[in-house]
N, C-alpha and C positions, 0 to 999 in steps of 0.2 A: 633691612632690606625697603628693594623698591616694588611700590604699588602705585599701580595705574592710579589717574584722578577720576572721579565718578564723568566729570563731563567726555575724558575721552572712554568711560565703558559706552556712555551714550550716543556718543555721534559718530565715533569714528569708525568706520567699517571697511576694514581691508581686503575684507574680501574681496569688496564689489570694485576694490579699484583694482584689485591683481585678475578679476577677470577683463578689466575695460582695457587692465593694459596688456592684456594676450592675447582682444583683440587688433587694438593697433598691431600686434608684434604680427602677426598672421597678415595686416594689412599690406603691410610694411615687404612679408616675404614675398606675396602677389606682385607686388612693385619693382622688386628684384627683381622676380619672371621677367614683368614686363619691361623693363628696362633691358634685359639683356635680347631678350627680344627686337627691340627698338635696334639694338647695336645691330647685332646680324643680319638683320633687313636692310643695314645703311639709311633708315629712318627719323634719325636724331638731329637732320639738319634740315627738316621739312617744314617745321616753322619756324621763322627766322626773326620775329621779335619772341619780348617776352610784357604779357601784360598779365600780372596775377591775379586780378580782378575779372573782367572783362575778357580773360582768354580760356575762361570756362565753358563760350558761345562760339559752336564750332560755326567754322562757310553754312550757309543757310540759302542761299541766292547762287542763280549760276556766277552772278558779278562778282559775288566773292568768292565765289571758289575762285575763279579767275586771277583776282585780285592776288588771292597767299599763293597760285603757283608763280604769279608774274613775281610774286616777290623771291620766292624760289631761284627764279633763271637769273638772279640776280647774285649768286654765289658760287663762288668757282666750282664746290661739285659740280653741279648741273652742267657747266659748259664744258668741265672735265669730262665724266661721266654720264650725263643722262641727257643730253643734248636732244635724244630719240624719242624720248620720254611725253606718252600725251598726259591728259587732262588724268584720266581714269587711272594709270599707273601713276598721280602724284599723291589722287586721294587712297590709296593704299598704300604709301611709305605715310601719310597725313597722320590716315591712322591711330599708326603704332607710336608715334610720337604723342598724339593727342590724349591718346589714353594715359599714358605715361603721366601727361602733366596735370590732366584728372585725377587721378591717383593720388600725386603729390599733396594734392588742395583737399581731398577726402582724409589723408591719415590727417592731414594738419587742422581740418576740423574735427574728425572723431578725438583729436589730442584733446584739441584746445576747448571745445565748448563742453565733454564732461568733465576737462579739469576745470572751469569755472563752474559748472555748478557743484562738485563734491567740495569746491573750498570754500563756496557761500554757504553749504549746509552742514558746514565744520566736519565735514567726513573724515579728511584727511587727517594720518596718524600724525602724533609730535615726530620733527625731524624731517619727514619728508618731502615738506614743500620745496624748500629749495631744490633737491634733487628732481623731483617734478617741474618747477621750474626752467632749469638747466635742460632736460632733453627738449621741453618744449622750444626753448633757445636755439639748441643743435638744429630742430627741425624747421627753423626759419633760415638758417644757414645754410642750412642743406640744398632749400630751394634756391638762393643766392651762389652758392656753388652748382647747382643746377643750370643754371643761364651762364653762370663765368665758365663752364664748360661748353654750352652752343656757342656762345660767340669768340670764343678760339677758331671755329670753323667757317665764320661768315663773311671773309676777309681774305686772308691770302691761304690760307690750307683749303685742300679740296677732304680734308675729318677734323674731325674736335682731337684739341691736346691729349697724348695719352695719360701722361703725367693728370690733367684736369680730371681726365674720365676716372681714374686711379680714388682721387683725391673723394672725387661724387661718391663711388659706391664703399670706398672703405667710411668714409663721414655714415652711411645709410647701416652699414654694418655693423660700427660702433654703436649707434643710435640703438637697433635691434641687440645687442648684446644687454644695454644698458636699463633698456625697458625688458628684456627677458630678467636680469638680476634684481631690479626694484619690484617685478610681480611675486618674486620668489622669495623676497624680504616680506612683502607685503602676505603670502600664504602663511610665513611662517609666523607672523604677529597675528592671525586671524586665528591661530592653533594655540599660542601659550603670547597675552599681552606683554610678557616681560622680554620674550624675545628679540633681543638687540638683534643688526644687522649683519650677515655674512660679512665675514671679513674675506681677501684675495689672499689665498694662502700662497705660498713660492711654488708650486707644483702646479698650481692651477694658472696662475698669472704668468707661469714661463711658457705653457699647453698653451691659452688661449694666444700670447703674446706670437709663439711660434707659427699659429694659426693663420694669424694676420697677417704677417709675413708671407705665408703662398699665396693669402687671398690679394693679400699687391700685387705678388705676381701674375697670380692669375689674373688679376686688371690689366695688368702691364700685356700680358700676352695677349689681351683684347683690343686693346688700346694699338698696339703696336699691328693687328693681326697675324703676331707670330705663330698661331698657330697655322697655319698656312704654310709655313717654312720648310716643313719634312712631316709628311704622314704617315713616315714610319716610328714602330717600337720594337726593341728599348734603345734600336739603332739611329742614330738619326742620318738617313741615306744608309752607308755603306760604312759608318764610324760612330763613335761615342760622341766624339764634339767632331764635326767636319774638320777639314783642315781647308786653309784657303780660306776661311774664313773673314771678310773685311774687319777688322776693329777700328775702336773709335780709339781716339785723344784727347782729354785723359784717357786712363784703362777703366775708372772706375764710371765714366759716362756707357758703356758699353754694359754697364748693371741694368741702367735703367733703360736704354734706347737703342740696343742692338738687340733685334728681333730675334736674331740666332741661340745668341748668350742669354736672354731673357726666355726664351725658350727651354733653355737646357736647364737652366736655373729655374722653372716652374716644374721641369721634370722630375728633378731630381731632389731635391729642396721638400719635395710632396713627402718623401719616405722618414725626413727627420719627424716632416711635423708631425705623422702620423706615431712617428714610435713615440714621442712626448704624451701625445693623445691618448693614445693604446695603456700607457703606461698610469695617466690620470685616471682615464676610465676602469682600471685594473683597480686602482685605489677605491676608488669611489664604490666599485660594487663588495669590494671587503669591508666596506663601513656602511652597507645597506641600502645603497643607491642604485640598486639592479636595473631598472627600467633607462635613467639617465646613461649608469654605464654601459650595458649592451647595445645600448641605442648610439653613443657614441662610437663602439666597436665593428658595431652592422656599418654605420654611415662612412666610415672611412673605407673600408672595404669597398663601397659600392663608389664613393666618390674617387677612388683610385681607377677602378673600373670604367668609371664614366670619362676620365680622364682620359683614358689611354684610346676608347673608343673616340672620342672625341678628334682626337688624333687621326686615329685610323681610317678613319667616317671621311676626311679630310673638313671638319669643321662642318658637319649636317648639322641643321639649325637645332631640327630637335633632339638630339645628343649633347648638342652644345647649353643647348639653353637648360637642359636636366642636371647635366655637369652643373651651372650656374645656380640653379633652383636646391639641390642638394646641399652646396657649400655655407647655403645660407639654414637647413635646416642642421647641418653637423656644428653649427656656431650657435643655434641655439643648444643640441644636446650637449656641447662640450662646457656652455655658460651654466646647465644643470650641474654636471657632475663638479665642476669647478665649486658653485655653490654649496652643494653639499661638503664638500671637503671644509670650506671657510666654517661649517657650522661643528664641526669637531672640535671638541674640549684641546685647547692647547699643552702639548707635553709641558711638565713641570719643568724646571730648572733645575739641573742637579749642583749643587755648590761644592 
C-alpha cells in the first residue's frame, strides 16, 4: 500500500494551493468579461504597441495622451470608422483595452509569484510541479497570442482576425479549465493524502469537447460580427437558413469565415452541446455531485436563453457580455462535473 512520506505530510499544502488556484480562476473569468466588453465596444485596437513591462503605466500627461491618440490615427480602423473621434472618445476606448491588458499582467503575477513561494516552501505535492509549470507557460503564451491578435488589425484590416481572436479566447478558457481541474485534484488530495488525480472519462471528455466546439463558434461569431447578421429566432429572417446566401470556395471556408453559416452553426450546435452536457450532469448527480450537476443544467438553460436574447436584442452589449460570462461559468461547472465522474471507480472488465 502507498503511504505519503513524512516530508509530504509536513510541507505539502494542497488546500492552500487549491484556494490560490480558485482565486486565479476568478480573475480569469473577470478577464473574459472585460475581453468581451473590449470587443463589443471596438476598443481592442486602441493601444497599438506591445510593452509587456512599461505598458502597465497609462498616459499621465496631455502630451502622452496625444501621442497615444496619434498612434491610433495611423491604423486603418481610425481612418475607416473613427475619423470624427476626439481625444475624449479615444480615452473611452483606451480604458477597456488598457484594463484588459492590466488584468492580464495581474493574472500573470497572481499565478507566478505564489507559485514561486509555494515552490520554495516545498508546499507543492509530488507530481504537480510539471502541471503548474505548464499552466504558467500557457499563460505566457496567452500574452503573446493576445498581441498576435491585436497586430492583425494594425496594418491592412480594420479589425482583428476572427481566427486569432478565437485562438485567444479558447486558450484563455483552456487555461481556466486546467486551473479548475488542478484545484479540484488538490482539494481531493487534501481530503485524502493518497487520492490520485482524476481521470478524464469518455463522457466527461466528450461533453467538454463539444462545449469547446460551441465556444469556438461563439468566438467566431463575435470575431465576424455574425451576431448582427440576423436578429430573429428561431428563423434567420424568413427561413431556417436564408436562401441566396453567398457561399465561399472551398466549402470548408464557410464554416469558419462566412458570418451567416457561422451564426447558423452556433445557433443549432448549441443544442447538441446542451444535450451532452445535461447527460453528463445527470450522470454526475446520480453519483453524488448534486451541486455541480444541477449547476451545469441551470447554466445550460441560462446560456441558451442569453444567446437567444443576444440575437433578439441586436447584440445589446450587456446581454452579450452576460452570455460570454455565463459561458465561462458553464465551463467551470462542466469541468467540476467531469472531474467528479473521473473520480468514480472504473467498472471491472468482464472476462
